[in-house]
N, C-alpha and C positions, 0 to 999 in steps of 0.2 A: 504493500500500499504506498502510495506516494504522498508525501504531505510538502507544499513550499510556501514559503514568502512571496506574497506579492505587493509590488510596489507599483502604485497607482499615483501616477503624476497625472494634474490637472492644471494643463497652461494656463488655465485664468488664475487659480488661487496658488495653492500648494500640493503638496505629496503627501501621501498616505499607506500605511504598509498595513498589510492583513496578512494571518496565519490561515493557509486553506489546507484540509486535510480530508481524506475520506473520496466520495464519490466525486464533488466539488474538484478535487485536485485531480482524478482520473481525465476528469474533463479537458485538464490542459496536455497532457501527455500525446505526443504525436505534433500536435501543432509546432508551424515554425514562427522564424521571426518574420514580422509583416502581416500576418495574419490575424483576425478580428475575432475576438471573445465577448461572450455575453456577460456582462456585469453584476450579474445576478449573483455570480458564485461569490463573491467577496460582498454582498448585501447591497450594492446598486444596481437594483430593479432600473430597467429602462436607458441603461447606459451601455455602450458598447467601447471597449478596450482594445487597442493594439498593441500587440505584443512587439517591443524593440529591442529586448535582449535579455541576457541575464547571466547565472552562475551556476558552478557545480559547487558540492560539498568542499571539495579542495580551494576554491577561491579561481578556478579558471573560468575566464569569460568566454562567454557564446558568442561567435563569429556569424555573420549575416551571411555571408560567401563562402561559406563550409558547408557542402551537404553532408546531412545524416546526423546523428545524436552523439556519435562516440567522440573521444579526446584525440586531437590529432597533432603532430609538430608540425609547424607551418614556417619557413621561410616568409619573415616580414618585413617590410620597410617602413612603413607609416599605417594609421587607421586603427581600429579599436582593437586596445591591449598592445599598442605599441608606443612610445615614445623615443624615438632617438636622438641620440645627444646632439650628434652632428648629423648634416646633410648627407644622406645615399648610404647611410649604415643599414644593414640588413642583420637581422638575427633570428633566430631557429626558437620557436616558443611553441609551448603547449597551449592550444584552443579548442573549445568546445564548436561541435557543428550548429546548424541552426536550429535543428529538432530539438524540442523538450523532452527530456525523458526522465524516468526515475530516479537517476542520478542527478539532476538540476534540483538545487537549493533555494534559488531565487530569481522569479519572474518579473523584467521591468515590463510596463505596460503605460498607455500613456490613455485618456479619453479621448476618443474621436467624434461620437455622438454623445450628447447630453439629454436626460431624463426629463422628466415633468417638474420634479422637486430638486430642489438644491442638494449637495453633498453632502453638508452637513446637519441637514434636517434628515436626511435617510440615517444617517447613521448615529445621530443622536447622542455625540459625544462619546461612543465608546471606543473608536480607533483612534490611534495616537498619530498626529501630524507630524513630519518631521521638520526641523529645523523651526517648529514654531513656537515661540517665546510668549507666555501668556503676560499679560498686563494689566493692572488693577487702576479701576479709576475712583480715585478721591473725590 
């Protein structure tokens, strides 16, 4: 049985993180980077989410131009998972393919279609927003 951390980025406001297990998590297996999924699996009914990336249990990133779900050693010069120090430098790095598998631990998504209600209203304060600071008015 798979369990994932789903990071939902709302381009209008902020980022939310959800833990998904069981049958909801199994709906993500086999999906690829760039495909859309229903937001109801994370409690966002009416929303559509696009998979933008992710990483496995060892922190190895998913790359959209590699086929399949397995880990591969790839010679890279730039792009996802590569930060060359000088121009033209190439490195052989371990990266995951674009397909979500049971080895994936985090899936990054973004909102592409909004539902009828606001995300804050749907969640009711139960999900924790990343990077959000609480302020109190006096």
